[in-house]
N, C-alpha and C positions, 0 to 999 in steps of 0.2 A: 796244569798245562794250559797255556793259552791256545785259542783256536788256530791262530796264524802259525803256530809251531807244528801243526799236523799237516802231513803231506796231502796234496790235493787228491791223490788217488784214493785216500781213505775218507774223503768227504763226499757227500751226495751232490749230484748235479741237478739243481733246481731249474735249469733253463727250459725244461719241458713246460714248466708253468709260466715263468716270466724271465726274460733275460736280465732284467734289473728292476729296481723299484719304480722307475719312471713308466715302464711297460705295465706294471701292476696298477699304477695310478690311472693310466689311460683306460684299462679294462674296468677298473672301479667305476669310473665315470660312465663308461658304456653300459654297465649293468644298471646304473641309476636310470639311464635313458630307456633301456629296454623294459625296465619295470614300469616306468611311466607309460610307455606305449602299450603295455599289456592291459591297461585299463579299458582299452577299446573292446575287449572281449566280454566285458561285464554285461550280462543280460542277453548275450548272443549265443550262449553255449547250447541251449535247448532247441534252437531253431532248425538245426539240420546236422547230420553227421559230419558234413564238410566243415562246418564251423567248429565243431568239437575237435576234429583232427587238426585244424589250423591252430587252435588254442594249445593242444598238447605239444605240437611242434614248437610253438613260440615259448611255451613253458620250459621245454627241454633246452632250447638255445639259451634262455635266461639262466636256468639252473646250472648248466655246465660252466658258464662263465663265472657265476657266483661262487661255485665250489672251488674253482681255480683261485679266485681272489682270497677266499677264506683259508684254503689249505696253504698257499704260499705264505701268508702272514703268520700262520701257526708254526709252520716248519722253520721259518726264519727266526721266530721268537724262541723256539726250542733249541736252536743252536746256542743261544745265550739269553736266558730268561731275564737277565738284568738290562738288556738292551732296550732303552726307552723308545727308540725309533719303531721297533717291531711290536712293542707293547701297544703303541698308538695304532699301528696298522691292524692289530688284532681287534682292538676296541672298535675301530671304524668298520671293519668287516663284519663284526657281530651286529653293529647297529644297522648296517646295510642288509644283513640277513633278516633282521626284524622288519625293516621297511619293506623288503620284498615279500615277506610272509604276510604282512598286512594287506598289501596290494593284491596278492593272489588268493587271499582268504575266501573270496567269493566263489572260487572255482568248485570246490567239493560240494558245498551246500547247493549250488546251482545245478550241478550234475545230478545230485540226489533228488531233485524235484521231478526228474524223469521217472516214468514207471519202468519197472523191470521188463515189462513186455516191449516197451519202446526200445530199450537198450538191446534186447535180444534181436529185435528187427534191424536196428542200426548196425549190429555186429556182422551183418551180411555184407557190409561195405568192406572191400578188401583192405583198405588202409587202416580201418578201425579195428580189424581183427587182432592186430598187434597188441591192442590194449585190453584184450578179453580178460586175462587173469587180473590185471590191475583193476578193472571195473568190477570184477567179481569180488575182489577184496574190499573195494570201496563200498559196495552195497551191503556186504557182510557187516560193515561197521556203521551202517546208517543210523542205528539206534544210539550210537555214541557220538554222532556228528551234530553240532549245534547250529544255530542260525548264523547267517553271515556276520551280523554285528558281534555275536559272541565269539565266533572264530577269529575275527579281527582283533578283538580285545585279548584273547588268549595268545595271539601272536605277539602282542606287545608284552604280555606277562612272561613269555618265554625268555626274553632278554634278561629280565630281572631274575628269572629262575636259574640262569647260569651263574649267578653271583657266588653261590656256595662253592662250586667246583673251581671257579676262577680264583677266588680268594684263597682257597685251600692250596691250589697249585702254586700261587705266588709265595705263600707262606713256606711251603716245603722247598721249593727250588731256588728262591731268591733271598728269603729272609732268614731261614734257619742256618745256624752255624754250630759246629760241634767241636769239642775239645779233641785233640789227638788221642788215639788209643795207644796205650803203652804195653809193650810185650814183656816177656820174662827176662829179657836182657836190658830192659830200661829204654829200649829204642821206641821212638814215636812213629805212629802210622796215621796218615790223614784219614779222618772219619767223615764220610759224607753219606747222603742217602744212596748214592751210587756205589760206594765202596763197602757199605755195611755188611752185606751178605758175604762178600769176599773175605772180610775179616773174620766172620763167623765160621768160615770154612777152614780157617787156619788150624794147623796142628798144635799151635801154642795156646794152651788153655787159659793162661793168664791174659793173653791178648784178647781171646774170645770174650771172657768175662768182662774185661774192662770196656771193650767196644759195646757190648750189650748194655751195660749199666750207663755208660755215658750217652749212648744213643737215646735210650728211653728217658734219661734225665731231661733232655731237651724237649721231648714230646710231652712229658709230664708238666713242664713249665708252660706249655701252650694248650694243655688239655681242655681248659674251659672254652677257649676260642674255637678249637676244633670241634668240640661237642656242640657248640652253638651252630657251627656251620653244618654239622651232620643233622641236627634237629631241623634246620631250615630245609635241607635237602629232602629229608623224609616227609616233612609237612608239604613240601612242593609236590612230591609224588602222590601223596594222599589227596591233596587239593585237586589235582588234575583228574585223578580217578573218580572222585565224587562228582565233579562238574560234568564229566563225560558219562556218568551213570554206570560205572563198573562196580562190581561187588567189593573190590579191594584194589589197592595199588599193585599188588602182584598180578592179579588177573588182568589189569589194564596193560601191564608190561608184556604179558604173555599173549594177549589177544591178537596183535598185529600179525604175528607169525603162526597163529593158530596152534599154539602149544598148549596141550591140556595141563591144568594145574597139577594133575596127578604125576606128571613127569618129574618136577623137582621134589615133590613129596616122596615119591618112590625112591629117588636117589638118596635123600636123607635117611629114609628108613633102611634101605639096603646097607648103607655105610654104617649106620648105628648098630645094625645087626651083625656086623663083621669087625667090630672094634677089637675083639679078642686077638685076631691075627695081627692087627696093628700093635697091640700091647706086646705081642711076641717079638715083633721087630724092635720095639723100644728096649725090651729085655735083652735081646741079642746085642743091640748097640751098647748098652750099659756094660755087658760082660766083656765085649771085645775092647772097648775103650779102657777097661780096667779101673773104673771110677767107683767110689763108694756110693756116690749120689750122681745120678744123671740129671743135669740141669738143662733148661731150654736153650742155653748158649752152647750146649754140646750136640744139638740136633743136626746142625748143618755140616759139621766137620766129617770128612770121610772116615769110616771106621777101619779102613784098610791102611795100616801104618807103613811107613818106610817105603812108600811107592811114589817115586817122583813122576808126576804126570803133567808137566807144564805143556801147554799147547798155545803157541803164538798164533796170531790171527791168520797168517798165510797158510799155516799147516791146517788149521781148522777149516779154512776154505776148501782146501784140497780134499779133506776127509768128507765134507758135506757133499761136494760134487760127486765123488765116487759113490757114496752111500745112496744118493738119489738116482743113480743109474738103475736102481731096481724098478723105477717107474718108466724106463725106456729112454732111448737116446734123444727123442724130440724134447721131452721134459728136461733132460739133463743139459741139452744145448742152451735152452733158455736160461737155466740157472747159471751156466757159465757166462752168458751175456750180461746177466745182472751185475756180476763183478766188473766186467769190462766197461759197462755203460754207467757205472757209478750210481747204482740204486741206493747204496748203503753209506750211512754216516757212522763211522766205526768207533772212534775212541771218545772217552770222556774228556771234556774240556771245561774250563772255568765258566760256570753259569749254565752249563748245558742241562737240559731236562734229564732227570734220572730215568732209569729203566730202559725198556725197549718196546718198540711198536712197529707195525707196518701201516702205512697210510699214503694215500695218493688220491687222484681223481680219475675219472673215465678217460681223460685226455693226457694224463701224465704217467711217468713211471710209477710203479707201486713201491714207493720209497720205504726204506728200513732205517730206523734209528736204533743204534746200539750204544752201549757203554762197555766195550769189550775189555775183558781181562784175560790174561794168559792161563786159562784153566778149562777143564772139561765142561763145566756148567755153561760158560760163555759159548763154547762150540755148539752145545745143544740149543742155546738161545738163538744162535745164528740159523741153525736148521729150522727151528720153530718159526722165526719171523719170515724166513724164506718160504715156508709153507703158506703163510698168510699171503705173501706177495704173489706167489705162483697161483694161488686161488683167485686173487684179484686179476692177475694178468690173463688167465684163461677165461674167466668170466667176461671180462671186457672184450676179449678177442672174439667170443662166440655169441654174446648176447647184445641186443640193442640197449640203448641207454636206460629205458624204462625198467629193464631187468638186469642192469649192469652192476648191481651190488648183491651180496649174499647176506642172509640174515645172521644175527649174532648167535642164533642157536647152532648153526653149522660152522661158525667162524673158527672154532678151535679144533675142528676135525683135521683139516689139512696140515695145520702146524704140528699137531701131536703125532699124526701119521709119519711126518718127516722125522720126528724124534725117535719113533719106534724103529723106523728103517735104519737110522743112524746107529742106534743101539745094536741092532742085528748085525750090521756091517762091521762094527768094531769087534763084537764077540767072534765073528768069523775070521777076522784078519789079524787080530792080536793074540799071540800065543803065550806071552809072558803071564805066568800064573797070578802074580800079584796084580798086574793091570786088569786081568779078567775079573778078579774079585772086586777090584775098584769099580769096574764098569757095572757089575751086578749091584753093587752098593748104590751106584749112581742111578740105576734103573729103579731101585726101591725108593730112592729119594724123589724120583719123578712121580711115583705113586703117592708118596707122602705129601708132596707139595701140590699135587693136582687133584687127586681124588679126595684124600682125607682133609687136607688144609682148605681147599676151595669149598668142600661141602660144609666144613665148620663155618666158613665165612657166609655161605648161603643160609645156614641155620641162623646165624647172628642177624643177617639182613632180614630174613623172614620175621624173626622175633621182634626186632625193633620197629618194623613197620606195623606189625600187629599190635604192639604196645601203644603206639600213637593212635591207631585206628580204634583202640579200646579206651581212648581218653587219657592215656599216660603221657608223662613228660620225659623226654630223652635228656636227662641230666648226665653229667660226666660220671657221677657215682653209679648211676643205673647201668650205663653202657660198660663201664670198666668192670663192675661186679659180674654182670652177665657174661662178658667175654672171658673173664677169669674162670667162671664155672664151666663154660664150654671147653676151655683148655684142659681142665681137670678131667672132664668126661672123655675127651678125645685121646688124651695122652696116657691115661691110666695110672696104675699104682707104682710103676717103676720110674716115673719122671717127677722131679721136683718142679712144681709150678711156681717159678720165681715171681715175686710180687710185681716186678716191672712189666711183665707180659700183659698185664691188664690194659696197658696203653697201646698194645700192638695194633688194634683195630684202627687207631687214629692215623697210622702211617700207610694205610691201604687205599690208594686212589680209586680202586675199582668199587669201593663202597658208594661212590657217587655215580655209578653207571646204571642204576635202576634195574636191579635184578639181572645182572650180567653174570655174576661169579659162578652160579650153579652150572653154567654152560661149559666152563672149563672141565668140570668133572664128567658131565654127560658127553662132551666132545672127546675127552680122553678115552672114555669107555668105548665109544664108537670107533675111535682111531685104532685102538688095540685090536679090535675085531677086524677092521679093514686091512690093517697092515698084515695081520695073520693070513687073511685071504690072498693078499697080493703075493706074499712070499710062498704060499702053498699052491695056489692055483695058477699063478703066472699071468699070461696075457689076458685071459678072460676077466680076471679080477681087476687087472690094470685098466682095461677098457671101461669097465663099470665105474672105476674110481675117477678116471680122467673125464668121463661124461658128467659125473657129479661135480667135479671142479669147474666144469664149463657151463653149468646150469644156472648160475646166478640165482635170481629169485623168480625164475620162469614158472615155478610151482611152489607150493608150501614146503617149508624145510623138512618137516617130518616125512613127507612123501619123497622128496629128493634123496634124503639119506637112506630111506628104506630101499629105494632102487639101487643105491650103491652097495647095499648089503648089510645095513645096520638098522634094525627096527627099534626105535627108542620108546615106542609105546609098550614094549614088553620089557621085563626086567633082565632079559638075556644079556645085553651088552655090559651093563654095570656088574651083574653077578659074574659074568665071564672075566671081566677085568680084575675083579677081586680074587677070583680063583688063580689067575696068573700071579697076582701079588703074593698070595699064599705060597704058590709053588716056588717063586724066586726067594722068598724068605727061607723056606725049608732048604733050598739048594745052597744058599749062602751059609746058613747055619751048619749044614753038613760039612762044607769046605773049611769052616773056621773051627 
């Protein structure tokens, strides 16, 4: 489908950012001028608290405009990744970001020449108190901050460092094409990065197998290129960690948010210790599907047969709105306005970026990109991304710009809490026995896809970084073999590990997000705990949760989440989520 064939009501409205490309161009030039003017602060920051305050305010003004420039270019490109106009705007905005980074690189090293005693004295200044947590975090990282010249050089390297993910994105979204998948009646189905999972959810096994094999045939043809990009990405992460004197790339990634390395390690350990329950679910899936061999192309299809459960977008929207009423009318009203004010880009179109995300700036709507299909999974994706956007909305409403974003560690909590509330709402309102089993199956799939799958990704990511840090080379053969072995461990004896699955890692864009994926699993675990509290305790838990959503980065994420009711430094949330998984497996097993 071409974009112009989609109704305007189902397209996002980017005018919060810029009314047109000419307005973007004007702000682009304004940012360049503001960056040039910012040079006046060099050498002045340590003279007085007033100078430091003025620099912070000027930096905020510059940063807000820069982020609008970058975000608009990216969102417009994602509408159609083949559009050369927006490819150019993205390239120019990235160069501008590098230029601004170089100009402002003096700021942190210069602030860090101040003694901590001086900073404590200056914090008595009313206007500087706002930056107390920011400065605390800055001085915590003093040992990893380099000289002004080195910081300026690293700012230049950052642009080069974005090459792997940019090239990977263009390869996936603009260059890759797939043969049509053929079903058991000989009918063709369009196969794309966006449609692949929908085809694997089909009840037609012939279609699933054909889609699976044709999909990974294309990835296998590009595996050496993608492996080279992945190796470059990992080497980049290792390089930056060494230059900044961290023990490892992973500890470098965890440092900013003060996440102990034990958190992802405990996650992997807990999941590995509970794989027997996952094996039971795979055995249940094999029995109910009635297949002699359970293949990996059988993993996504619902095991509840003969249940028609199509959900068009407008119906999905209504269900999501009603389900989120559990968080109170004020929250629900903002969700309603999100649909009316066109936060959301709904349908797949030719050249559109695959997948789904929530993204915006401090000054814009918290936009949502979807590639909606008429199924239950897409409805949960809508609820998921709305969680991200509501988290962004409430953070920006209640926090100043300096704390107007939340860390990636807590990023998946709001999204997954929404999914848990939607699941609860559906089970309470749908009486049809077949559909209820279908929803239970879907709930198990959320656990499979989030706790087990993302933990497997996290283990893969941990291992390939450790391999490079120990002097190894990330060849295509090494990564494919290691990924194959992880699949064998995680899926167990009742699943045939098809050869083509060794290429799956190469289709996961989150592998380029620098130790992001484990947080899907920790966030899911926290969300299951918080949703349970909301449903059982009512307003008291809702108030704690909404305060969490409104906190941004005003404190460290572990501490913010603990106040909400989930302590991730203990194994309790992960183990609790795994107990829920076991209970749902047992419940569905008994019903079938």
